[in-house]
C-alpha positions as CSV (number, residue, x, y, z in Angstrom):
1,M,-8.0,-0.5,-8.4
2,K,-10.7,1.4,-6.8
3,K,-9.3,4.2,-5.1
4,L,-6.1,5.2,-4.4
5,V,-4.8,8.1,-2.1
6,L,-1.8,10.0,-2.6
7,T,-0.5,12.6,0.1
8,G,1.7,15.3,-1.0
9,A,0.1,15.7,-4.1
10,A,1.7,19.3,-4.7
11,G,5.2,18.3,-4.1
12,S,7.5,18.1,-6.3
13,L,7.7,14.5,-6.5
14,G,3.7,14.1,-5.6
15,S,2.7,16.4,-8.7
16,R,4.6,13.9,-11.2
17,L,2.8,11.2,-9.5
18,R,-0.6,11.9,-10.4
19,A,-0.9,11.2,-13.6
20,P,0.7,7.5,-13.5
21,L,-1.5,6.7,-10.3
22,E,-4.9,7.8,-11.7
23,A,-4.3,5.6,-14.9
24,M,-4.1,2.7,-11.9
25,C,-7.3,3.2,-10.6
26,E,-11.1,4.3,-11.2
27,T,-10.8,7.3,-8.2
28,L,-7.6,9.1,-7.3
29,V,-8.0,11.2,-4.3
30,S,-5.3,13.7,-4.1
31,T,-4.2,15.4,-0.9
32,D,-2.0,18.3,-0.2
33,I,-2.0,21.8,1.9
34,V,-2.2,24.2,-0.7
35,D,-5.3,25.6,-2.0
36,D,-5.6,24.0,-5.5
37,I,-3.0,21.7,-7.3
38,G,-4.5,22.7,-11.1
39,D,-6.3,20.9,-13.7
40,L,-7.7,17.3,-12.3
41,A,-7.9,14.4,-14.4
42,A,-11.1,13.2,-15.0
43,N,-11.0,10.3,-11.8
44,E,-9.0,12.5,-9.5
45,T,-10.7,14.7,-7.1
46,Y,-9.0,16.9,-4.7
47,V,-9.0,17.5,-0.9
48,K,-6.7,20.4,1.0
49,A,-6.3,18.4,4.6
50,D,-3.3,19.1,6.9
51,I,-1.8,15.3,7.6
52,A,-1.3,16.6,11.1
53,D,-4.9,16.6,12.0
54,M,-6.6,12.8,12.3
55,A,-10.4,14.2,11.8
56,A,-8.9,15.4,8.1
57,V,-7.1,12.2,7.1
58,D,-9.8,9.3,8.2
59,P,-12.2,9.9,5.8
60,L,-10.2,10.5,3.1
61,L,-8.9,6.9,3.6
62,E,-12.4,5.2,3.9
63,G,-12.7,2.8,0.7
64,A,-8.8,3.2,-0.6
65,D,-7.2,0.2,-1.8
66,M,-3.9,1.9,-0.7
67,V,-2.2,5.1,0.3
68,I,0.8,6.7,-1.4
69,H,2.4,9.0,1.3
70,F,4.4,11.2,0.1
71,G,3.4,14.5,2.2
72,A,5.7,15.9,4.5
73,V,8.5,18.9,5.3
74,V,11.1,18.4,3.0
75,D,13.7,19.9,4.8
76,E,15.4,19.9,8.0
77,A,13.6,21.9,10.7
78,P,13.5,22.3,14.4
79,F,11.7,19.6,15.9
80,E,8.7,21.4,16.8
81,E,8.0,22.0,13.3
82,L,8.5,18.6,11.9
83,L,6.5,16.9,14.9
84,G,3.4,17.6,13.3
85,P,3.4,16.9,9.6
86,N,6.3,14.5,9.3
87,F,6.0,12.0,12.8
88,V,2.2,12.7,13.6
89,G,1.1,13.2,10.5
90,A,3.0,9.6,9.7
91,Y,0.8,7.8,12.6
92,N,-2.0,9.0,11.4
93,V,-1.8,7.9,7.8
94,W,-1.4,4.5,9.0
95,E,-3.9,4.7,11.8
96,A,-6.7,5.6,9.3
97,A,-5.6,3.3,7.5
98,Y,-5.2,0.2,9.6
99,R,-8.8,1.8,10.5
100,H,-10.5,1.7,6.7
101,G,-8.8,-1.7,5.9
102,V,-6.2,-0.4,3.2
103,R,-3.6,-2.8,2.4
104,R,-0.4,-0.9,1.9
105,V,1.2,2.2,2.7
106,V,3.6,3.2,0.3
107,Y,5.7,5.9,2.0
108,A,8.5,8.1,0.5
109,S,11.1,7.8,3.5
110,S,14.7,8.5,2.7
111,I,17.8,8.2,2.4
112,H,18.5,10.6,5.6
113,A,17.5,7.3,7.7
114,V,20.4,6.4,7.3
115,G,22.6,9.3,6.5
116,M,25.8,9.4,8.6
117,Y,26.9,6.2,7.0
118,P,30.2,6.8,5.3
119,K,30.0,6.7,1.4
120,T,32.8,4.4,1.3
121,Q,30.5,1.6,2.9
122,A,28.0,0.2,0.7
123,I,24.7,-0.3,2.9
124,G,22.0,-2.7,2.3
125,V,18.3,-2.1,3.1
126,D,18.9,-4.0,6.5
127,V,21.3,-1.9,8.0
128,P,20.5,-0.4,11.5
129,H,18.7,3.3,11.2
130,R,21.5,5.8,11.4
131,P,19.8,9.8,10.9
132,D,21.7,12.6,10.1
133,T,18.8,15.0,11.3
134,F,15.9,15.1,12.7
135,Y,14.0,15.0,9.5
136,G,16.1,11.7,9.3
137,L,14.8,10.9,12.6
138,A,11.1,11.0,11.1
139,K,12.0,8.9,8.5
140,C,13.0,6.0,11.3
141,F,9.9,6.5,12.9
142,A,7.5,6.3,10.4
143,E,9.7,2.8,9.1
144,D,9.4,1.5,12.6
145,L,6.0,2.5,12.7
146,G,5.3,0.3,9.0
147,R,6.9,-2.6,10.5
148,M,4.8,-2.5,13.6
149,Y,1.9,-2.2,12.0
150,W,2.6,-4.9,9.3
151,E,3.9,-6.8,12.5
152,K,1.1,-6.4,14.8
153,R,-2.5,-5.6,12.5
154,G,-1.3,-6.9,9.0
155,L,-0.9,-3.8,7.2
156,E,1.5,-3.6,4.2
157,S,3.9,-1.0,3.7
158,V,6.9,-0.5,1.4
159,C,9.4,2.5,2.3
160,L,11.2,3.9,-0.4
161,R,14.3,5.5,1.1
162,I,14.8,7.9,-2.1
163,Y,17.8,9.5,-2.5
164,S,18.7,12.0,-5.1
165,C,15.5,12.6,-6.8
166,A,16.1,15.7,-9.2
167,P,18.5,16.8,-12.3
168,V,22.1,15.7,-11.6
169,S,23.7,18.7,-10.7
170,N,26.2,18.1,-7.8
171,P,28.8,15.6,-7.1
172,R,27.1,13.4,-4.9
173,A,24.4,12.7,-7.2
174,V,26.9,11.0,-9.7
175,G,25.7,8.1,-7.1
176,S,22.6,9.1,-5.8
177,W,20.5,10.0,-8.7
178,L,16.9,9.0,-8.9
179,S,15.4,10.0,-12.1
180,Y,11.9,10.9,-12.9
181,D,10.9,8.0,-14.7
182,D,12.4,5.3,-12.3
183,M,10.9,7.4,-9.1
184,I,7.6,6.5,-11.2
185,Q,8.1,3.1,-11.7
186,L,9.4,2.4,-7.9
187,V,6.1,3.6,-6.7
188,E,4.2,1.4,-9.8
189,K,5.9,-1.7,-8.2
190,S,5.4,-1.2,-4.9
191,I,1.6,-0.5,-5.7
192,T,1.5,-4.1,-8.5
193,T,3.8,-6.4,-6.2
194,P,1.2,-9.3,-5.0
195,V,2.6,-9.5,-1.4
196,T,5.2,-6.8,0.0
197,G,4.8,-7.3,3.6
198,F,7.3,-4.6,5.5
199,S,9.9,-4.0,2.6
200,I,12.2,-1.2,2.0
201,V,14.3,-0.3,-0.9
202,Y,16.4,2.4,-1.5
203,G,15.2,5.1,-4.6
204,I,18.2,5.2,-7.1
205,S,18.8,4.9,-10.3
206,D,20.9,2.4,-11.9
207,N,24.1,4.4,-11.4
208,D,27.6,3.3,-11.9
209,R,28.7,4.5,-8.6
210,A,25.3,4.1,-6.7
211,P,26.5,4.0,-2.7
212,V,23.6,1.4,-1.7
213,D,22.7,-2.5,-2.1
214,N,18.9,-3.2,-3.2
215,S,19.1,-6.9,-3.7
216,A,17.4,-7.6,-0.6
217,A,14.5,-5.9,-2.0
218,R,14.6,-7.5,-5.8
219,H,11.1,-9.0,-5.6
220,L,9.3,-5.8,-5.7
221,G,10.6,-6.1,-9.4
222,Y,12.5,-2.6,-9.7
223,R,15.1,-2.1,-12.4
224,P,16.2,1.5,-12.3
225,K,17.2,2.0,-16.3
226,D,18.4,5.4,-15.9
227,N,22.4,5.9,-15.3
228,A,24.0,9.1,-13.8
229,E,27.7,8.3,-15.1
230,Q,26.5,10.0,-18.0
231,F,27.0,13.3,-16.4
232,A,30.3,12.2,-14.2
233,A,33.0,14.2,-16.3
234,D,31.3,17.5,-16.6
235,I,30.0,17.4,-12.7
236,Y,33.7,16.9,-11.6
237,A,35.4,19.0,-13.6
238,K,33.3,21.5,-12.5
239,F,33.3,21.0,-8.7
240,G,37.5,19.8,-9.0
241,P,38.6,18.1,-5.3
242,L,36.4,17.6,-2.8
243,D,37.5,17.4,0.8
244,P,37.4,14.4,2.3
245,H,37.0,15.6,6.2
246,E,33.9,17.2,5.2
247,A,31.0,15.4,6.4
248,S,28.8,16.3,3.5
249,N,31.1,14.8,0.9
250,F,31.9,11.5,2.7
251,R,28.6,10.8,4.1
252,H,25.4,9.2,2.7
253,G,23.3,12.0,3.5
254,G,25.2,14.7,2.0
255,P,24.5,18.3,3.4
256,F,22.1,17.0,6.2
257,A,25.3,15.1,7.6
258,G,26.9,18.2,7.8
259,I,24.6,20.9,9.4
260,E,23.4,21.5,13.0
261,L,20.3,19.8,13.6
262,G,17.3,21.8,13.2
263,K,18.6,23.9,10.3
264,G,18.1,23.7,6.7
265,A,19.9,21.9,4.4
266,M,18.0,22.1,0.3
267,G,19.7,25.2,-0.1
268,L,22.7,23.6,0.1
269,F,22.4,21.4,-3.0
270,N,22.7,23.2,-5.9
271,F,20.2,22.2,-7.6
272,E,16.4,24.0,-8.2
273,D,14.0,21.2,-8.7
274,K,14.6,18.9,-5.9
275,D,13.6,16.3,-3.5
276,D,16.2,15.1,-1.7
277,G,14.4,12.1,-0.2
């Protein structure tokens, strides 16, 4: 491809995508709100930009083949704090993509768009939205935005409902883990699949205890290779019995499902290097 655009390039997942993406295109434009993201590849350009500002987003997408949209506040917060980057930012990306004839948006959605479903219910990609937070609500908004832009304007989207992309360090992650290698494969398949229309796929590895069903997204060719079962015995022994009546243990959204709206949840996940959807 001639040009790819990556938002959220300074984040824990965006930073891991830069090298794979620059190998897939002639020009990679990386963007975030930080001043610097370190050494750039020979074909990579960094532009500091706020995705909540259409004047900053629009020129980035000129001449782009696809945009990989990972930029957002990645935790629960008051609605007013999420409105710009997570809601308006999503609109700006899709609208700018449409204006410039971009073929596809690959979007970092989240399990939190459906986080209030019980974990004992294996959910597919077609279940109705059931957000657990304002953060999850923003993911619902962006997924619906992507569907509308496909059906009304012909702009393809692949929405990646990322589960737990971090080292396995808690009982929930034994089922919800997405390894970094599988995450990169998932993004690459979302880019290289010839036709996607509007697609949703769960960002999860091939875990024995995975509580979601990706069978309706097989057209993307995503075949995860890693399995968190190797960590199960040690993790379960460390944490002991869990209270099944606590929402954080019983629902897909984990701690996000149990907190008050507007209160951050990332500190409750018991891991340092994190991006839980």
